N, C-alpha and C positions, 0 to 999 in steps of 0.2 A: 660653152657658156653656161652658168650656173642656174639648174632647175629652181623654178619658182615654186614655192610651197603652195598645195592645194588650198590652204587657208586663205592664202590670198587672191588666188584666181577664182576660186570657187562664189565669192561675194561681189566680185568685181562688177559683173553686169547690173546685180541689184543696186549698189552704190551709184553705178554710172547713170541707171535711168532717174533715181532720185535726185543727184546733182544735176541732171538736165532740167528737171521739173522745177528745181529750186532757182535755178538760174533764170527762169522765166520771169521772175520778180523784177530782175533787172532793167533799166531802161534799154531800148534798142541798140544804141551805139556802144553803150558799155558792155552788154550782152555780146556784141560782134568780137569786142577784143577778148573778153573772157572765154569765149568758145574756142577762139584761135588758139589762144594761151593753152587751154586744156586739151588740145589737139582734137577738138570734134570737128572743126572747120579749117579750110585752107585761108589763103589772103583775101579771096573773093566771097567768103562766106559758103562755099561749097562744102558738103559732108567729106569729112576725112577721117582716117583711122585712129583713134586715140591711143595717145601713148602713156608712159609712166607707170611706176611700179603698183600704185595703189596700197602701199605699205600701210600706211596710218590708218585709212579705213577698214583694212582687214584687222588691225590689231582692236579697234573699236568693237567691230561685231564679235571678235574673240572675247573681248572682256565681258561684253552681255552674256555670252553662252557660260562664262566662268563663273558669273553670279547666278545661273540657273534660269535665265528669261530667253526667250527667242531673239536671235540675231535682229531681226527686224525692229525690235524694239530700239536698238541703237542707231537706227539709221540717221537721225537727226545730228547725232554725235560725230557717226562717220563722215557725213557730210561737210559738218563744221570744220573740223580738223584738217579736211583735205582743202577746204576753201582757205583756211589760215594760211598753209603750207603754201598754196597758189599763190596766194598775196604776197608772201614773203619773197617767191622766187620772181615774180613781176618786179618787184622793188629790187632785189638783189642783182638781176641782170642790168639794170641800169646803173647801179652803183659800182657795180664791177667793169661795165663795159662790155660784157660779154654778148656777143653779137648771134650766137647760136644757142637754140635749147632743143634738146633731142631731136638732133639731125636735121633742123631746119631754122630759118632765121627766128631770133627772140622777138617777142611780140612788140618791143618799143622800138627795133628797127623796120617795123611794118606800119604801126599805127602811130608812131611817134612817142617820146618820153611822157609827155602829158597824159596822153589816152591810158598809157600802161599803168602809170601811177593812180590814175583814177579808178581803173579796173581792179587793182590791188585794194583800194581802198573800200570798193564796193563789196568786196569778197568778204573783206574783213568785217563789216557792218552785217553782211547778210549772215555770215555765220552764228553770230550772236543772236539775231532774230529768229534763227531756226531752233536755237535751243530754248528760248524764251516762249515760243509758241506753245509749247506743252504745258507750260502751268502747273507743273509739280514741283515737289520738293527735289526729286532728282534731278530735273531740268536746270534749277537754279543751282543745286550743287554743281553740275557739270558746267554750267555757264561761267560761274565763278572761277572753276578751275582752269576754263579755255582761256579767260580774261588774264589770269596770272601767268598762264604759259605764253602768252602772246606778248605781256611786258618783258618776261624773261629772254625771249626770242630777239625783241627789239634792243634791249640791253647787251645782249650777246653781239649781235649785229654791230653796236656802237663799237664795244671793245674791239671786235675785229678790224673796223675802220681806223681806229685810234693805234692799233698795232703798226699801221703802215708809215706812222709818222716818228716810230720808236725803233732803236737799236738795241734794247736792253729788255726784251719781252722774255720772261721766265716761263718755263713749262707749265708750272702751276697756274699761271695768268691764262695759258692758253688752254687750258683744260677746263678752266672756269667758263671761260669764253664758249668753248665747244657745249659745256653742259646747258649753258643757257640758249644758246644760237640753235641747236640741234636736239640736245636731249630734253629739254622742256617740255617740247611739242609732241615728242614721242612717248614721253612719260604721261602726259594727258592722254593720248591716243590710246595708250594701253589700258586705261581706267575709266575711260569716259563713258562706256558702255556698262560698266557695273555702276557707275555713278546716276546714270539715268533710270536702271532698275533698282537703284535705292538698295544695293547691295551691302552688305556688312564693312565696317572701317576696315577691318584686318584686310580684307580681300583688296579693297581700293588700295590701301597703303602699300601691299606687296606688289600691286600690279605697277603703281608708280614708280617704285624702287627699280622694277624689272625694267620699265620702260626707259629710265634714266640710265642704268648702266647700258643698255642697248643703244641708246643714243650717243653715248661716248665711242662705242665700238662703231657705231655707224659712220660717224664723222671721222674717226681714224682711218676706216677704210676708205672713205670718199677723199681724204687726202692722199692716201696712197695712189688712188687711181688718178688724182689730179696730176701726178708725176709721172706713174708708170702706166697708167692705164691705156688701153688701146682706143685711139680715136674712133675705130669702127663701131665699139660697143658703149663708149660712155659719151659718144656724140659732141666731144670736145678736142680741140686741136691738142697734139702731142706735147707733152711738158707744159700745159697751159697754166697750173698754177706758178710754176717758175717765171712764166713770162711776165704775168701779172707781180712778180715779186711778192707772192702771199706768204705771209708768216703762219704757216700751216703746222699741225703738230709735229710730222717728222723734220721740218725745217727748223723749227726752234728747239727741238731737242738736240739737232745736229750743231747749231750755232752755240748751245751752251755747254757741249762736250769736252770743250778745252783741247780739242787736238788739232794739228797743222791743218787738217782738213777743215776745220770749224773755222778756222782765221781766213782761209782762202773763201771759203763761202761767204764769209760776213764781207769780203771785200768785193766779191762780186755783186752781192745783194746791195752794196753801197754806191756802185757805180752808176752814175747818171746815163739817162739815155735807154732806149731798148737793147737787151742783150741779144747779141749775135746766136745764131744756132748753135755755134761751138760752145759759147758760154753756157747755153741751157743744159747741153749734155754734160759740160763739166760740173755743173752745179747738181745735177742728178747724181753723177758719180761721187761728189764730195759730201751728199747728204747720205749716201749709202755707206761711205767709208767711215763716216763719224758716228755712224750706228744708227742714223734716224728711221731707215727704213726697217730694221730688225726690231728696234724699239717698239714702233708704231706696231707692228705686226703682234708682237707678243703682249702689248697694253690692250690691243683689241681682244685676243682671246682670253686675256684676264678679265675683261669686262664683261663678256659673254658669261664667264664663270660665275662671276658675281651675280649678274641677273638670273642665272640658273638658280642660285641660292634663294632668292626672292620667289621664285615659283616653289620652290620645296616649302616655303613656309606660308603659301598662300591658301591651303587648304581647298583648292579646286580639284574637280575630277581628274583622273590621270590622264584620260583622252584629249582634254582641252589644254592641260599642262603639256603634253607632248607637240601639240600644235603650236604653241607659244614657243617652244624651244626649236622647232624647225623653222620658225620665222627667224628667230634669235641667229641660228647658224648660217642661215641664208646671208644675214646681214654682213656676216664676216667671211663668207665664201663667195659672195656676187662680184660680177667682174664689170657693172655698171650703175 
């Protein structure tokens, strides 16, 4: 299992306390759904061990340090981006019909789809409230950025759903979708602390570019894990993305490669009904044969290289830049 950078682990307890305190603003029923989804409780509301990588909060705290302000000053931003991420996952599990999340039943299967939708809505509203509580120029800057990132996230999700009805999705469209659905929020997380601290525009721009490129790398790796990842570490069934016939980045590349493997893959994707286990294994083999796996791996590495170029242009201290780089490398090396 890939080691988690200390920049992620060090701030986890601080952010967790702030998230729990912020969630107290929610009504009791919604709070119960949210607490379960975030890993704080089990189905009966009893304390449980929290899960998740806490990548976005760590980036928010790091971006504050990049602007030369204490990490604690970025806590509202760290909590807000994680709440938006949690909102998206609550809704995502329902839309995709995913019944598990982090090795246990998804919230909608425990509390029902309606309760899970409302829980996501509540987290989205609370994220903006937390930022606007600060009443500073930086907090308004951060709130506008988070709103724009959320709008892009929703647009990316809409594109993703639309792809399910089409057999002519291009790799350019798929990269746009990934940039919106995943890259936008990671770009915001990577710069929101600097915004809250009213850091220089040059720094915020560089950090936004870094997060956007890293976000694409993150999605590419996520798509690879959705096909070839181990269920023991991903928490998802083997070949899960193929079972749902998702048009993820490796799949779309393979479908557009123009090879015999591409044609056979298109046939399998077009067949009605649930694919058999043999079909799923053949799909994975065909994607690799058509170059989808190799392309996605190389593209992820290329995006991380682009992200590092943004760091070089940021003007931040070397030690903070090194921590950002460690997080970026973790994204492409992770196994869950």
